Each structure stands twice: as structure tokens, then as C-alpha cells.
Biopython code that builds the backbone (N, CA, C, O; Angstrom):
import numpy as np
from Bio.PDB.StructureBuilder import StructureBuilder

atoms = [
    (1, "MET", "N", (91.766, -0.844, 27.331)),
    (1, "MET", "CA", (93.112, -1.268, 27.043)),
    (1, "MET", "C", (93.241, -1.726, 25.594)),
    (1, "MET", "O", (94.202, -1.382, 24.907)),
    (2, "LYS", "N", (92.252, -2.512, 25.134)),
    (2, "LYS", "CA", (92.310, -2.988, 23.751)),
    (2, "LYS", "C", (92.237, -1.821, 22.779)),
    (2, "LYS", "O", (92.888, -1.829, 21.735)),
    (3, "PHE", "N", (91.438, -0.814, 23.131)),
    (3, "PHE", "CA", (91.350, 0.365, 22.287)),
    (3, "PHE", "C", (92.725, 1.011, 22.138)),
    (3, "PHE", "O", (93.111, 1.409, 21.039)),
    (4, "LEU", "N", (93.451, 1.113, 23.226)),
    (4, "LEU", "CA", (94.783, 1.714, 23.202)),
    (4, "LEU", "C", (95.732, 0.904, 22.329)),
    (4, "LEU", "O", (96.537, 1.480, 21.598)),
    (5, "ILE", "N", (95.652, -0.418, 22.393)),
    (5, "ILE", "CA", (96.509, -1.270, 21.569)),
    (5, "ILE", "C", (96.206, -1.056, 20.096)),
    (5, "ILE", "O", (97.122, -0.927, 19.284)),
    (6, "VAL", "N", (94.921, -1.017, 19.744)),
    (6, "VAL", "CA", (94.536, -0.799, 18.344)),
    (6, "VAL", "C", (94.998, 0.577, 17.883)),
    (6, "VAL", "O", (95.506, 0.717, 16.770)),
    (7, "LEU", "N", (94.829, 1.588, 18.718)),
    (7, "LEU", "CA", (95.237, 2.940, 18.359)),
    (7, "LEU", "C", (96.742, 3.015, 18.139)),
    (7, "LEU", "O", (97.197, 3.640, 17.180)),
    (8, "ILE", "N", (97.507, 2.394, 19.003)),
    (8, "ILE", "CA", (98.962, 2.390, 18.847)),
    (8, "ILE", "C", (99.353, 1.663, 17.565)),
    (8, "ILE", "O", (100.262, 2.100, 16.860)),
    (9, "ALA", "N", (98.676, 0.558, 17.258)),
    (9, "ALA", "CA", (98.974, -0.175, 16.026)),
    (9, "ALA", "C", (98.706, 0.686, 14.801)),
    (9, "ALA", "O", (99.478, 0.650, 13.843)),
    (10, "LEU", "N", (97.636, 1.449, 14.814)),
    (10, "LEU", "CA", (97.315, 2.302, 13.668)),
    (10, "LEU", "C", (98.345, 3.415, 13.492)),
    (10, "LEU", "O", (98.722, 3.735, 12.365)),
    (11, "PHE", "N", (98.802, 4.004, 14.590)),
    (11, "PHE", "CA", (99.856, 5.012, 14.493)),
    (11, "PHE", "C", (101.149, 4.401, 13.977)),
    (11, "PHE", "O", (101.877, 5.038, 13.216)),
    (12, "ALA", "N", (101.438, 3.175, 14.384)),
    (12, "ALA", "CA", (102.650, 2.509, 13.906)),
    (12, "ALA", "C", (102.583, 2.288, 12.402)),
    (12, "ALA", "O", (103.587, 2.440, 11.705)),
    (13, "VAL", "N", (101.414, 1.931, 11.901)),
    (13, "VAL", "CA", (101.247, 1.752, 10.455)),
    (13, "VAL", "C", (101.484, 3.063, 9.725)),
    (13, "VAL", "O", (102.173, 3.098, 8.706)),
    (14, "ALA", "N", (100.919, 4.126, 10.241)),
    (14, "ALA", "CA", (101.085, 5.430, 9.593)),
    (14, "ALA", "C", (102.554, 5.854, 9.580)),
    (14, "ALA", "O", (103.030, 6.414, 8.592)),
    (15, "LEU", "N", (103.256, 5.596, 10.649)),
    (15, "LEU", "CA", (104.669, 5.968, 10.707)),
    (15, "LEU", "C", (105.534, 5.068, 9.846)),
    (15, "LEU", "O", (106.599, 5.489, 9.394)),
    (16, "ALA", "N", (105.095, 3.828, 9.608)),
    (16, "ALA", "CA", (105.887, 2.888, 8.830)),
    (16, "ALA", "C", (105.809, 3.150, 7.331)),
    (16, "ALA", "O", (106.668, 2.684, 6.583)),
    (17, "ALA", "N", (104.807, 3.880, 6.881)),
    (17, "ALA", "CA", (104.675, 4.164, 5.453)),
    (17, "ALA", "C", (105.873, 4.995, 4.989)),
    (17, "ALA", "O", (106.342, 5.874, 5.712)),
    (18, "PRO", "N", (106.360, 4.715, 3.786)),
    (18, "PRO", "CA", (107.512, 5.465, 3.302)),
    (18, "PRO", "C", (107.211, 6.958, 3.204)),
    (18, "PRO", "O", (106.099, 7.361, 2.862)),
    (19, "HIS", "N", (108.193, 7.746, 3.503)),
    (19, "HIS", "CA", (108.036, 9.192, 3.447)),
    (19, "HIS", "C", (108.931, 9.752, 2.353)),
    (19, "HIS", "O", (110.148, 9.566, 2.379)),
    (20, "GLU", "N", (108.341, 10.418, 1.418)),
    (20, "GLU", "CA", (109.112, 11.102, 0.383)),
    (20, "GLU", "C", (109.500, 12.472, 0.912)),
    (20, "GLU", "O", (108.809, 13.034, 1.761)),
    (21, "HIS", "N", (110.576, 12.994, 0.424)),
    (21, "HIS", "CA", (111.052, 14.294, 0.879)),
    (21, "HIS", "C", (110.568, 15.387, -0.068)),
    (21, "HIS", "O", (111.366, 16.119, -0.654)),
    (22, "GLU", "N", (109.286, 15.481, -0.204)),
    (22, "GLU", "CA", (108.682, 16.517, -1.031)),
    (22, "GLU", "C", (107.450, 17.047, -0.315)),
    (22, "GLU", "O", (106.844, 16.359, 0.506)),
    (23, "ASP", "N", (107.104, 18.244, -0.633)),
    (23, "ASP", "CA", (105.895, 18.816, -0.061)),
    (23, "ASP", "C", (104.688, 18.222, -0.775)),
    (23, "ASP", "O", (104.738, 17.947, -1.974)),
    (24, "ALA", "N", (103.631, 18.032, -0.050)),
    (24, "ALA", "CA", (102.404, 17.500, -0.625)),
    (24, "ALA", "C", (101.235, 18.299, -0.074)),
    (24, "ALA", "O", (101.242, 18.732, 1.078)),
    (25, "ASP", "N", (100.247, 18.480, -0.909)),
    (25, "ASP", "CA", (99.020, 19.149, -0.501)),
    (25, "ASP", "C", (97.927, 18.110, -0.305)),
    (25, "ASP", "O", (97.910, 17.079, -0.978)),
    (26, "ILE", "N", (97.030, 18.383, 0.606)),
    (26, "ILE", "CA", (95.859, 17.531, 0.779)),
    (26, "ILE", "C", (94.860, 17.933, -0.299)),
    (26, "ILE", "O", (94.432, 19.086, -0.362)),
    (27, "VAL", "N", (94.495, 16.974, -1.145)),
    (27, "VAL", "CA", (93.544, 17.268, -2.218)),
    (27, "VAL", "C", (92.145, 16.738, -1.892)),
    (27, "VAL", "O", (91.162, 17.140, -2.516)),
    (28, "LYS", "N", (92.062, 15.832, -0.908)),
    (28, "LYS", "CA", (90.754, 15.327, -0.480)),
    (28, "LYS", "C", (90.859, 14.950, 0.995)),
    (28, "LYS", "O", (91.793, 14.260, 1.404)),
    (29, "LEU", "N", (89.910, 15.402, 1.774)),
    (29, "LEU", "CA", (89.833, 15.028, 3.180)),
    (29, "LEU", "C", (88.371, 14.991, 3.572)),
    (29, "LEU", "O", (87.664, 15.996, 3.493)),
    (30, "HIS", "N", (87.933, 13.834, 3.991)),
    (30, "HIS", "CA", (86.547, 13.654, 4.419)),
    (30, "HIS", "C", (86.564, 12.858, 5.711)),
    (30, "HIS", "O", (87.240, 11.833, 5.806)),
    (31, "SER", "N", (85.827, 13.324, 6.701)),
    (31, "SER", "CA", (85.749, 12.633, 7.986)),
    (31, "SER", "C", (84.321, 12.679, 8.470)),
    (31, "SER", "O", (83.661, 13.715, 8.395)),
    (32, "GLN", "N", (83.837, 11.534, 8.976)),
    (32, "GLN", "CA", (82.462, 11.482, 9.463)),
    (32, "GLN", "C", (82.404, 10.646, 10.736)),
    (32, "GLN", "O", (82.188, 9.436, 10.670)),
    (33, "PRO", "N", (82.591, 11.271, 11.887)),
    (33, "PRO", "CA", (82.487, 10.529, 13.144)),
    (33, "PRO", "C", (81.094, 10.629, 13.758)),
    (33, "PRO", "O", (80.367, 11.590, 13.505)),
    (34, "ASP", "N", (80.729, 9.649, 14.554)),
    (34, "ASP", "CA", (79.564, 9.751, 15.429)),
    (34, "ASP", "C", (79.866, 8.933, 16.686)),
    (34, "ASP", "O", (81.024, 8.591, 16.925)),
    (35, "ASN", "N", (78.873, 8.618, 17.478)),
    (35, "ASN", "CA", (79.127, 7.969, 18.770)),
    (35, "ASN", "C", (79.674, 6.553, 18.666)),
    (35, "ASN", "O", (80.489, 6.155, 19.498)),
    (36, "LYS", "N", (79.255, 5.786, 17.679)),
    (36, "LYS", "CA", (79.653, 4.377, 17.571)),
    (36, "LYS", "C", (80.443, 4.053, 16.300)),
    (36, "LYS", "O", (80.987, 2.954, 16.184)),
    (37, "HIS", "N", (80.516, 4.981, 15.351)),
    (37, "HIS", "CA", (81.177, 4.714, 14.073)),
    (37, "HIS", "C", (82.030, 5.913, 13.666)),
    (37, "HIS", "O", (81.841, 7.025, 14.159)),
    (38, "TYR", "N", (82.956, 5.668, 12.772)),
    (38, "TYR", "CA", (83.663, 6.771, 12.119)),
    (38, "TYR", "C", (84.186, 6.276, 10.779)),
    (38, "TYR", "O", (84.343, 5.073, 10.570)),
    (39, "ASN", "N", (84.450, 7.196, 9.889)),
    (39, "ASN", "CA", (85.167, 6.879, 8.657)),
    (39, "ASN", "C", (85.865, 8.134, 8.187)),
    (39, "ASN", "O", (85.434, 9.248, 8.482)),
    (40, "TRP", "N", (86.942, 7.946, 7.454)),
    (40, "TRP", "CA", (87.659, 9.077, 6.882)),
    (40, "TRP", "C", (88.390, 8.640, 5.623)),
    (40, "TRP", "O", (88.778, 7.482, 5.468)),
    (41, "ASP", "N", (88.564, 9.602, 4.736)),
    (41, "ASP", "CA", (89.302, 9.427, 3.487)),
    (41, "ASP", "C", (90.280, 10.577, 3.358)),
    (41, "ASP", "O", (89.964, 11.717, 3.698)),
    (42, "LEU", "N", (91.459, 10.275, 2.870)),
    (42, "LEU", "CA", (92.492, 11.282, 2.671)),
    (42, "LEU", "C", (93.216, 10.982, 1.372)),
    (42, "LEU", "O", (93.534, 9.828, 1.081)),
    (43, "GLU", "N", (93.475, 12.017, 0.594)),
    (43, "GLU", "CA", (94.270, 11.893, -0.624)),
    (43, "GLU", "C", (95.192, 13.097, -0.699)),
    (43, "GLU", "O", (94.770, 14.227, -0.452)),
    (44, "THR", "N", (96.452, 12.856, -1.040)),
    (44, "THR", "CA", (97.420, 13.943, -1.148)),
    (44, "THR", "C", (97.918, 14.069, -2.582)),
    (44, "THR", "O", (97.766, 13.157, -3.395)),
    (45, "SER", "N", (98.508, 15.203, -2.867)),
    (45, "SER", "CA", (98.969, 15.486, -4.222)),
    (45, "SER", "C", (100.158, 14.623, -4.642)),
    (45, "SER", "O", (100.467, 14.557, -5.831)),
    (46, "ASN", "N", (100.825, 13.966, -3.711)),
    (46, "ASN", "CA", (101.944, 13.098, -4.084)),
    (46, "ASN", "C", (101.531, 11.634, -4.197)),
    (46, "ASN", "O", (102.387, 10.749, -4.210)),
    (47, "GLY", "N", (100.230, 11.371, -4.280)),
    (47, "GLY", "CA", (99.757, 10.026, -4.584)),
    (47, "GLY", "C", (99.453, 9.125, -3.405)),
    (47, "GLY", "O", (99.292, 7.918, -3.585)),
    (48, "ILE", "N", (99.370, 9.668, -2.221)),
    (48, "ILE", "CA", (99.006, 8.866, -1.056)),
    (48, "ILE", "C", (97.489, 8.864, -0.920)),
    (48, "ILE", "O", (96.844, 9.908, -1.007)),
    (49, "HIS", "N", (96.930, 7.679, -0.705)),
    (49, "HIS", "CA", (95.491, 7.512, -0.480)),
    (49, "HIS", "C", (95.310, 6.723, 0.805)),
    (49, "HIS", "O", (95.981, 5.715, 1.026)),
    (50, "GLN", "N", (94.397, 7.188, 1.653)),
    (50, "GLN", "CA", (94.109, 6.483, 2.894)),
    (50, "GLN", "C", (92.606, 6.467, 3.119)),
    (50, "GLN", "O", (91.908, 7.440, 2.832)),
    (51, "HIS", "N", (92.120, 5.347, 3.637)),
    (51, "HIS", "CA", (90.705, 5.213, 3.985)),
    (51, "HIS", "C", (90.624, 4.337, 5.226)),
    (51, "HIS", "O", (91.354, 3.354, 5.352)),
    (52, "GLU", "N", (89.731, 4.700, 6.142)),
    (52, "GLU", "CA", (89.544, 3.882, 7.337)),
    (52, "GLU", "C", (88.129, 4.029, 7.857)),
    (52, "GLU", "O", (87.533, 5.105, 7.801)),
    (53, "GLU", "N", (87.603, 2.921, 8.366)),
    (53, "GLU", "CA", (86.295, 2.900, 9.004)),
    (53, "GLU", "C", (86.421, 2.151, 10.320)),
    (53, "GLU", "O", (87.161, 1.172, 10.416)),
    (54, "GLY", "N", (85.705, 2.608, 11.326)),
    (54, "GLY", "CA", (85.743, 1.937, 12.617)),
    (54, "GLY", "C", (84.380, 1.922, 13.269)),
    (54, "GLY", "O", (83.530, 2.773, 13.006)),
    (55, "GLU", "N", (84.192, 0.933, 14.126)),
    (55, "GLU", "CA", (82.929, 0.778, 14.832)),
    (55, "GLU", "C", (83.208, 0.270, 16.243)),
    (55, "GLU", "O", (83.982, -0.670, 16.427)),
    (56, "VAL", "N", (82.587, 0.884, 17.225)),
    (56, "VAL", "CA", (82.727, 0.436, 18.608)),
    (56, "VAL", "C", (81.830, -0.774, 18.811)),
    (56, "VAL", "O", (80.638, -0.742, 18.505)),
    (57, "LYS", "N", (82.428, -1.849, 19.337)),
    (57, "LYS", "CA", (81.678, -3.067, 19.641)),
    (57, "LYS", "C", (81.666, -3.258, 21.150)),
    (57, "LYS", "O", (82.694, -3.120, 21.813)),
    (58, "ASP", "N", (80.515, -3.571, 21.673)),
    (58, "ASP", "CA", (80.383, -3.845, 23.104)),
    (58, "ASP", "C", (80.456, -5.349, 23.321)),
    (58, "ASP", "O", (79.677, -6.113, 22.749)),
    (59, "TYR", "N", (81.391, -5.755, 24.144)),
    (59, "TYR", "CA", (81.496, -7.152, 24.537)),
    (59, "TYR", "C", (81.024, -7.272, 25.979)),
    (59, "TYR", "O", (80.732, -6.260, 26.618)),
    (60, "GLU", "N", (80.946, -8.479, 26.496)),
    (60, "GLU", "CA", (80.405, -8.682, 27.837)),
    (60, "GLU", "C", (81.129, -7.851, 28.888)),
    (60, "GLU", "O", (80.484, -7.239, 29.740)),
    (61, "LYS", "N", (82.455, -7.820, 28.841)),
    (61, "LYS", "CA", (83.215, -7.135, 29.875)),
    (61, "LYS", "C", (83.988, -5.927, 29.377)),
    (61, "LYS", "O", (84.604, -5.219, 30.173)),
    (62, "ASP", "N", (83.967, -5.684, 28.087)),
    (62, "ASP", "CA", (84.856, -4.657, 27.557)),
    (62, "ASP", "C", (84.276, -4.065, 26.276)),
    (62, "ASP", "O", (83.265, -4.536, 25.757)),
    (63, "HIS", "N", (84.927, -3.039, 25.789)),
    (63, "HIS", "CA", (84.593, -2.430, 24.507)),
    (63, "HIS", "C", (85.816, -2.540, 23.614)),
    (63, "HIS", "O", (86.948, -2.555, 24.098)),
    (64, "ALA", "N", (85.590, -2.615, 22.325)),
    (64, "ALA", "CA", (86.691, -2.640, 21.364)),
    (64, "ALA", "C", (86.242, -1.873, 20.128)),
    (64, "ALA", "O", (85.049, -1.764, 19.845)),
    (65, "ILE", "N", (87.206, -1.350, 19.407)),
    (65, "ILE", "CA", (86.912, -0.707, 18.129)),
    (65, "ILE", "C", (87.369, -1.653, 17.027)),
    (65, "ILE", "O", (88.542, -2.020, 16.950)),
    (66, "LEU", "N", (86.434, -2.036, 16.185)),
    (66, "LEU", "CA", (86.763, -2.849, 15.028)),
    (66, "LEU", "C", (87.047, -1.892, 13.878)),
    (66, "LEU", "O", (86.222, -1.038, 13.553)),
    (67, "VAL", "N", (88.203, -2.035, 13.272)),
    (67, "VAL", "CA", (88.671, -1.095, 12.266)),
    (67, "VAL", "C", (89.023, -1.856, 10.999)),
    (67, "VAL", "O", (89.564, -2.959, 11.066)),
    (68, "HIS", "N", (88.719, -1.273, 9.843)),
    (68, "HIS", "CA", (89.266, -1.782, 8.590)),
    (68, "HIS", "C", (89.569, -0.583, 7.698)),
    (68, "HIS", "O", (88.898, 0.447, 7.753)),
    (69, "GLY", "N", (90.584, -0.750, 6.892)),
    (69, "GLY", "CA", (90.983, 0.359, 6.047)),
    (69, "GLY", "C", (92.091, -0.030, 5.096)),
    (69, "GLY", "O", (92.443, -1.201, 4.953)),
    (70, "SER", "N", (92.627, 0.986, 4.453)),
    (70, "SER", "CA", (93.704, 0.770, 3.499)),
    (70, "SER", "C", (94.478, 2.064, 3.310)),
    (70, "SER", "O", (93.979, 3.156, 3.579)),
    (71, "TYR", "N", (95.703, 1.913, 2.840)),
    (71, "TYR", "CA", (96.470, 3.056, 2.395)),
    (71, "TYR", "C", (97.381, 2.609, 1.274)),
    (71, "TYR", "O", (97.788, 1.449, 1.215)),
    (72, "SER", "N", (97.701, 3.535, 0.384)),
    (72, "SER", "CA", (98.572, 3.223, -0.744)),
    (72, "SER", "C", (99.389, 4.445, -1.099)),
    (72, "SER", "O", (99.034, 5.579, -0.776)),
    (73, "TRP", "N", (100.499, 4.180, -1.775)),
    (73, "TRP", "CA", (101.376, 5.246, -2.240)),
    (73, "TRP", "C", (102.103, 4.769, -3.480)),
    (73, "TRP", "O", (102.282, 3.569, -3.688)),
    (74, "LYS", "N", (102.512, 5.699, -4.283)),
    (74, "LYS", "CA", (103.263, 5.382, -5.496)),
    (74, "LYS", "C", (104.733, 5.634, -5.218)),
    (74, "LYS", "O", (105.116, 6.715, -4.772)),
    (75, "ASP", "N", (105.548, 4.629, -5.483)),
    (75, "ASP", "CA", (106.990, 4.756, -5.315)),
    (75, "ASP", "C", (107.515, 5.616, -6.463)),
    (75, "ASP", "O", (107.395, 5.237, -7.628)),
    (76, "HIS", "N", (108.084, 6.749, -6.145)),
    (76, "HIS", "CA", (108.548, 7.671, -7.179)),
    (76, "HIS", "C", (109.840, 7.203, -7.847)),
    (76, "HIS", "O", (110.265, 7.785, -8.845)),
    (77, "HIS", "N", (110.462, 6.169, -7.310)),
    (77, "HIS", "CA", (111.688, 5.649, -7.918)),
    (77, "HIS", "C", (111.404, 4.624, -9.005)),
    (77, "HIS", "O", (112.046, 4.639, -10.055)),
    (78, "ASP", "N", (110.441, 3.728, -8.759)),
    (78, "ASP", "CA", (110.167, 2.692, -9.756)),
    (78, "ASP", "C", (108.742, 2.758, -10.311)),
    (78, "ASP", "O", (108.394, 1.964, -11.186)),
    (79, "GLY", "N", (107.921, 3.673, -9.830)),
    (79, "GLY", "CA", (106.575, 3.858, -10.344)),
    (79, "GLY", "C", (105.552, 2.848, -9.848)),
    (79, "GLY", "O", (104.386, 2.916, -10.237)),
    (80, "LYS", "N", (105.959, 1.922, -9.005)),
    (80, "LYS", "CA", (105.030, 0.914, -8.507)),
    (80, "LYS", "C", (104.118, 1.497, -7.425)),
    (80, "LYS", "O", (104.521, 2.358, -6.643)),
    (81, "VAL", "N", (102.887, 1.006, -7.405)),
    (81, "VAL", "CA", (101.939, 1.389, -6.369)),
    (81, "VAL", "C", (101.970, 0.303, -5.297)),
    (81, "VAL", "O", (101.829, -0.882, -5.600)),
    (82, "HIS", "N", (102.152, 0.704, -4.071)),
    (82, "HIS", "CA", (102.176, -0.209, -2.931)),
    (82, "HIS", "C", (100.900, 0.028, -2.123)),
    (82, "HIS", "O", (100.533, 1.169, -1.845)),
    (83, "SER", "N", (100.236, -1.056, -1.754)),
    (83, "SER", "CA", (98.970, -0.953, -1.037)),
    (83, "SER", "C", (98.982, -1.844, 0.196)),
    (83, "SER", "O", (99.546, -2.938, 0.189)),
    (84, "VAL", "N", (98.358, -1.359, 1.239)),
    (84, "VAL", "CA", (98.175, -2.132, 2.461)),
    (84, "VAL", "C", (96.698, -2.052, 2.819)),
    (84, "VAL", "O", (96.145, -0.961, 2.963)),
    (85, "THR", "N", (96.071, -3.193, 2.960)),
    (85, "THR", "CA", (94.721, -3.256, 3.520)),
    (85, "THR", "C", (94.862, -3.895, 4.898)),
    (85, "THR", "O", (95.771, -4.692, 5.131)),
    (86, "TYR", "N", (93.980, -3.548, 5.786)),
    (86, "TYR", "CA", (94.114, -4.055, 7.141)),
    (86, "TYR", "C", (92.782, -4.070, 7.855)),
    (86, "TYR", "O", (91.825, -3.402, 7.464)),
    (87, "TYR", "N", (92.755, -4.850, 8.907)),
    (87, "TYR", "CA", (91.684, -4.739, 9.886)),
    (87, "TYR", "C", (92.317, -4.925, 11.255)),
    (87, "TYR", "O", (93.360, -5.563, 11.398)),
    (88, "ALA", "N", (91.676, -4.365, 12.234)),
    (88, "ALA", "CA", (92.124, -4.501, 13.615)),
    (88, "ALA", "C", (90.904, -4.791, 14.470)),
    (88, "ALA", "O", (89.852, -4.170, 14.315)),
    (89, "ASP", "N", (91.066, -5.740, 15.369)),
    (89, "ASP", "CA", (89.972, -6.103, 16.247)),
    (89, "ASP", "C", (90.530, -6.406, 17.633)),
    (89, "ASP", "O", (91.665, -6.043, 17.943)),
    (90, "ASP", "N", (89.744, -7.062, 18.454)),
    (90, "ASP", "CA", (90.205, -7.352, 19.802)),
    (90, "ASP", "C", (91.305, -8.415, 19.826)),
    (90, "ASP", "O", (91.825, -8.738, 20.894)),
    (91, "HIS", "N", (91.665, -8.961, 18.663)),
    (91, "HIS", "CA", (92.757, -9.936, 18.564)),
    (91, "HIS", "C", (94.013, -9.343, 17.938)),
    (91, "HIS", "O", (95.001, -10.052, 17.749)),
    (92, "GLY", "N", (93.988, -8.040, 17.612)),
    (92, "GLY", "CA", (95.191, -7.402, 17.099)),
    (92, "GLY", "C", (95.019, -6.758, 15.737)),
    (92, "GLY", "O", (93.906, -6.580, 15.242)),
    (93, "PHE", "N", (96.147, -6.416, 15.152)),
    (93, "PHE", "CA", (96.228, -5.723, 13.869)),
    (93, "PHE", "C", (96.595, -6.734, 12.797)),
    (93, "PHE", "O", (97.524, -7.521, 12.979)),
    (94, "HIS", "N", (95.860, -6.719, 11.658)),
    (94, "HIS", "CA", (96.020, -7.727, 10.624)),
    (94, "HIS", "C", (96.198, -7.056, 9.262)),
    (94, "HIS", "O", (95.208, -6.781, 8.585)),
    (95, "PRO", "N", (97.438, -6.788, 8.846)),
    (95, "PRO", "CA", (97.674, -6.141, 7.555)),
    (95, "PRO", "C", (97.856, -7.153, 6.428)),
    (95, "PRO", "O", (98.228, -8.304, 6.653)),
    (96, "LYS", "N", (97.585, -6.694, 5.219)),
    (96, "LYS", "CA", (97.856, -7.471, 4.002)),
    (96, "LYS", "C", (98.508, -6.500, 3.025)),
    (96, "LYS", "O", (97.923, -5.472, 2.683)),
    (97, "VAL", "N", (99.717, -6.822, 2.576)),
    (97, "VAL", "CA", (100.494, -5.920, 1.720)),
    (97, "VAL", "C", (100.423, -6.387, 0.272)),
    (97, "VAL", "O", (100.536, -7.578, -0.018)),
    (98, "GLU", "N", (100.235, -5.426, -0.633)),
    (98, "GLU", "CA", (100.217, -5.724, -2.064)),
    (98, "GLU", "C", (101.145, -4.748, -2.771)),
    (98, "GLU", "O", (101.205, -3.567, -2.429)),
    (99, "HIS", "N", (101.864, -5.256, -3.758)),
    (99, "HIS", "CA", (102.750, -4.421, -4.578)),
    (99, "HIS", "C", (102.339, -4.612, -6.034)),
    (99, "HIS", "O", (102.354, -5.730, -6.547)),
    (100, "ASN", "N", (101.974, -3.518, -6.696)),
    (100, "ASN", "CA", (101.556, -3.594, -8.106)),
    (100, "ASN", "C", (102.643, -3.049, -9.003)),
    (100, "ASN", "O", (102.482, -3.027, -10.224)),
]
sb = StructureBuilder()
sb.init_structure("model")
sb.init_model(0)
sb.init_chain("A")
sb.init_seg("    ")
for serial, (resi, resn, name, xyz) in enumerate(atoms, 1):
    if name == "N":
        sb.init_residue(resn, " ", resi, " ")
    sb.init_atom(name, np.array(xyz, "f"), 0.0, 1.0, " ", f" {name:<3s}", serial, name[0])
structure = sb.get_structure()
């Protein structure tokens, strides 16, 4: 159940990121999953960068995925770079927003 909550939170973050109405190409994509860990990096031609790492943790009665990552994008209207770093654990999703 906790895994599902974390997964839904991560999808919500991805959907909440601003969407520009331009086509973008993937210029970098790296993914490395295994049984207990994963990580991935993504970069697009319109300035979006994403990175995430996760690890399955076994607790006494349950399993959870501990996740940390970040994503950023450049606002094409004012040129500012917006960044979000986050972690998610069995207590929820914890974002930190930065605007440069």
C-alpha cells in the first residue's frame, strides 16, 4: 500500500511540472534497475532535467521504496530555472522547491 502511495505521489509531481507547448527531444536517458534499487536520468532538448534513485526497504511488517530525486526546467518566459528536490519514504512525499 505504501508503495502505491509513493508511486502516485511521484506521478503527481511529474504531472504538476509546467508543460511548454513545444516539441522536445530526449537528449539523455539512462536507467539502471535491479531487484532492490533503481536509478534513472533524463534530459530533454527544451531544458528539462530529471534524476531519481530508489531502494526497497524491508520493515518488520511491510516493504517500502525510499526515493530521492530532483527535476528542473527553464521557464522560457523569464529565463529562470526552477528546481524541485524531493524524497519519499514510508511517511510520505517531501518536496523542496527552489527558484533561481
